[in-house]
Structure formats: C-alpha cells, structure tokens
N, C-alpha and C positions, 0 to 999 in steps of 0.2 A: 353427167350434167356438166354443161360448160361452166367456166370459171365465174364465180360471183365477185362483185366488188368487195372491198374490205368490210368485214364485220368485227366488232369488238369481241374479244374472248368471252364466252358465255360462262358466268359464274352463278348458276341458279341457286335460289334459296329453297332447298328441298325439305319436305316434311320428314320426320323420323320414320325409319323403317319398322313396321310392326308385322308380325307373322299373320298371314291371312288377310291383310289390310293394305294392299298395294295402292299407290296413288299415281295420278297421271305423270308426275315428275319422275317416278321410278321406272315407268314403262316406256315413255316417249323416246323413240330412237334406238331402242335396245337391239333391234335387228337391222338397223340402218347404218351400216359401216361405211368407210371411205369408198367412194366410187359408186355406191348404191344410189339409185334414183329414188328419192323419197316420194311416197304417195301424197303427203302434205308437207309443206315447208312453212314454218313460222318465221316471219321476218319482222324484226322490230324497226320502227322508224321514229326515233326519239327526236322529233323536230316539231316546233310550233312557231317558227318565224312568220309563217303565213297567217297565224292567228293574230300575232302582234300587228302585222301590216293591215289586217282587216279590222283592227280596233277592238279585238276580243281580249279576254283575260288570259294571260299566258300561264303555262304550267303543264300542258299536255305532253311536252317533251319527256316528262317523267313517267308517262303512262305505261309504256311497254314493260318496264320493270315491275310496276304495280300489278298490272294485269297478269303477267307471267307468274308472279308469286301466287296469286289466287288460283290461277288455272292449274298450277302444279299440285295444289293441295286437294283438288277434286279426285274422286274415285272413278274408276272405269264404270261404264253403264251397267248397273247391277241387274238390269232386265235383259241385257244382251251382251254379257261380258266378253264372250269369245270374239265376236265380230269387232267390237269396239277396241278391245285390247290388241287384236291383230293390226288394226288400222294405226293405232298409236305407236306400236313397236316399229312399224314400217315408215314412220314419219320422223321429221327432224326439226329441231329448233336451231336456227343458225345464229341467234342472238340479235344484237342491235347493229344496224347499219352505221358505219362511221360517216356521219353527215358533214357537209360543208356549211359554211355560214350562208352562202348564196342559195336562195330557194331553188332556182332553176337547176343548178348543178346537183343539189341533193335529190330533186325529183328525177333527174336523169339517171343518177346512180340507182335509185330505187327501181326505176324502169328496167335497168340492166338486170337487177336481181330477179324481178318478176319474170322477165323474158326467159332467163335461164331455167326457171322452174317450169314455166309453161312448155318450153321446147323439150323438156324431159318428161312431159305428160303428167307432171305433178300439179297439185292445187296449192297456190300460194295463199297464205293467211297472213295479213299484214296487221301488226299492232301499232296503230298511230299513237301519238302524233295528232296534229291538227288535221283539218279536212283537206289541206293541200296534199295530204297523203294520196288522195284519190286520183289526182292528175298524174302523179308519179306512177301510181298503180296502172292507170290507163296507158302510160307510155311503155309499159311492159308489153302490152298487146301490140302497140305500134312497132316496137323493136322485133317482136316475133312475127309481125305481119299477119296478125289474126284479127279479123273484124269482131266487134263485140257490142252488145247492148249493155247499157248502164242501168242498174237498179239501185235506188238510193232510199234508205229508211231514214227520214230526216224531217225535222220541223221546218226547215228552210229549203229554198230551191237551190241555193249555191250557184246561181248563174249571174253573179255580179260581174261587171267589167273589171279588167285588170287595173291595178294601181301603179301608175308610173311605169307601165309596161310589164309589171311583175305579177305572176300568178300568186294567189293567196288562198286562205281557207274558205273564202266565199265565192271563188271563181272556178273551182275545179271542173264543174260540169259544163259551163260555157266553154272553157278551154278545150275540153274533149269534143264537144259538139262542133266546135269551129276548127278543129285541128285539120291542117291541110292534107293529112293522110286519108281522110274520109272514112276511117275505120270505125268511127262511132256510129253504130247503126240504129240508135234510138235511145230514149231516156224514159224510164219509169220512176216516178217519185211517190213514195208511200209515207203518209203521215204529215203532209204539208199543212201548216196552220195559217189560217187567213189573217191572223193578227201578227204574223211573223214573216210576211212575204209581200213585197211591193207589187202593186197591180202591174207595173211595167215588166216585172219578172214573169208574171203569169202570162202576159201577152207575148213575151219572148218565147216562153215554152210552147204556147199555142202555134207560133210560127214554125216551130221545130217538130210539131206533131207529137209532143211529149205526152205521156200518159200520167195523169195526176189522180192519186187517191188522197183526197183531203182527209184530215184526221178523223172527221166524223163519219167518213165512208169506209174506214178501215174495219175489217172484221176478219175472223179466221177464214171464213169462206172466200172473201175477196182476195186474201193473200194466197190461199191455195189455188184459186183460179188464175191468178197472175203467173205463178210458176208453172202450172199445168199447161198454160197457153204458150209457153216459150218454145220457139222452134229454131233458135240461134244461140250461140254461146253468149254467156252473160257474166259481167263483173258485178258483184254485189258489194255495196258499201253500207255500213251501219254507223250512223252518227248517233252517239248516245243521247244527244239532246232531243231525239225523236221521242224519248221516253219522258214521262212526267217527272219533274224534279223531286217529287216525293219518293220515287224509286231511284233516281239518279241525281243526287245533289251535286256531285263532283263532276260537273260538265263545264266546258268552256263557255257555253251559253245556255244556262238552265231553261227548261221549257215548263211553263205553267199551262196546265190543261193538255199535256202530251199524252201519248199512248201508255198503256200499262206494261209492266215488266212481262206479264204473261203473253201479251201480244208480240213483244219483241222476241221472246223465245219461240213462239209459233213461227214467226217470220224466219228466224235463224234455222229452225228445223226444216221448213219447207225449202229454203235455199239449199241446205245440205242435201236434201233428198233429190232435188232436181238435177238430172244428169247434164243439163245444159249450163249449169253454174260452174264456171272454171276457176273462180277466185273470190276471196272475201277480204274486206278490210273493216276494222272497227276503230273509230276515231273520236276525238274530242273528250275523252276521259281526262279529267284534270285532278290529279291527286292533291294538289294544293288546297282544293276546296272540298275534298271528299270527306265523308263522315264514317269512321270505323270501316273503311275500305268498301263501303256499300256499293259505290258505282263501279269500282274495279272488280268486285265480286260478280256483279251483274254482267259486266263485259266478259269476264272469264267464263261464266255460265253460258253466255250466248255462243262463244266459241265452242265450248263443250257440246252444246246442243246442235250446232252446225256439224260437228264431227259425228254426232249421233245420226244425223240425217245421211251423211256421206256413207257411214258404215252400213246403212240399210239400203243403199242404192241397188245392190245386187239381188235384193229379196224380191220375190214375185208380188 
C-alpha cells in the first residue's frame, strides 16, 4: 500500500484478556503485518472545525477515540466466528489522522489516506469527526480516479452552500456533487426529515436527480432494495443524527423523530453485504453530550455490523 499521511501513534484501550473470550481489540490486525494490504482499514478523523463553522455544537473531534474504545470491547460474531475473525485479523486500525487547523488541508490529507486504501483494494472505514469528514472521504475517490455514488444515512441533506468559500459539516454532499472531477455519479439520501431540511435543498437535490427516502418511507425492505439495485461503486456515510435522539443522545445535532437503532443496524449490514460498497464513514458522534457512552456504543455496533456484512459477502 502506498504511503499514508501522518497518523498519531495508536494507543488503544484494550479490554482484559480472558481465556475463551477474545474481543475485537485482541484480534484486529493480528495477521496484518508491515507491508500487508489490509482488507479493511480504520482511519480516525478527529476533526470538527466544519461543525463549528456550520453553527453546530462542537465535540465530535473526540469521537474516534470513544468509538474505537467501544468497538474494541465487542466480541467477534458468535454466529459466524471463523469468517468474522478472519476478516478482523486481516484488517488494521491506523489510528487518528494528524489533522491541520485548516478544513481543506485536513480533508485533503484524509483523501490521501482513503485513496491509498482504495488503490490497495482495501475498504476504508472512517471514524469521524463532523460530517465534513465525508467530503475528505470523497476526495479519496478523486485521488484514486474512481467514480462513486454517495449514499448517506442522515436526517439532513447536507447540501448547504460553502461559508466564505470553506467546506463545512453541512456542505459535503453539494461539494461532491459539484466537484469538477465529475466523479460523483449520484446521491442517495436515507432518513431525511421534512422538519430538518429547507425546501430549497430538496429542490436542489431534485435538479441533481438525487434519490430521497424520507424518514417515514424507510423500511428494512426499502434499504435492502436500495443496495440490491446498486450497479456502481458506492461510498456510504452514516450520520448518527439520522437515529432518534432516544438512541443517540450524543450527536452534534440530535434528531427528534429519527429512525430506530435497529434500522441503522439493518442499513449497516446491508451496506457491508453489498459488494459495490467500497467504503464507510460514521460521523457526528459527540462524546461531550453522550450518556453512558450510549451513542459511541451504537456507532461501534454499526461498524461491527458493517463488518458482519462484509464477512458474508463471499457466501452464496
């Protein structure tokens, strides 16, 4: 794999080792040595300057560490341990990107990291950060010169215009749709709430032929149909505020009347199962406002469930 931009040394908080009770943190990367191309690569993006610029409540920069801690405590899939364990052992956590103060520079660095993983045929999994993460995520496909469809699980459209020329947490998908590379091949939005989206943003999406599943239209069948209908590579983004605040209180912008945790996990599994899905990010977890790690635990379980789907891709 080509060189990555600088990442901070990873000092994970691992659960205690118990006989017959391995955890994700004990297995992850165990067969993925130096020079080995990881099947999945965890990349932390501890950055939320775009949230501040967009007028949100800051704190998501601390999310990668919080999510990682909860993820490492989970067990391998008890229903399909061999496949899941093999995938974990051949994957790697690179830690957290050393970000710049400047939003554009940090997004560019993230794009470089994503590109390196894509070009090695791995699946990048990004731990945000604010939703400005997703434009840096998309820039990885640009750097790799790979066209991609965007699929966003979110209560908001995130197609606001830039602020003083700067990308932010509410502009990532407009930024990608209008990118001069032309590599954004479409946008699917799952969970949009009518009370959280300006009519002008809906009209903008219509001019771009975006696919919208309003929150009341979302079902397990609709999600399965969305991924089954994919015929091109896709980037998947999960904004934790697509989930109702009863399940995810620690969000940068909590959602009243959002989707259930169960629906999020179904979405994550279908994304993992779909062979056209090349990458995943999970964003807007805000530990400052979390309660007993409830939101970080849900984000960690969503990643685990995505991996469960990936581990089943080869099954008939």
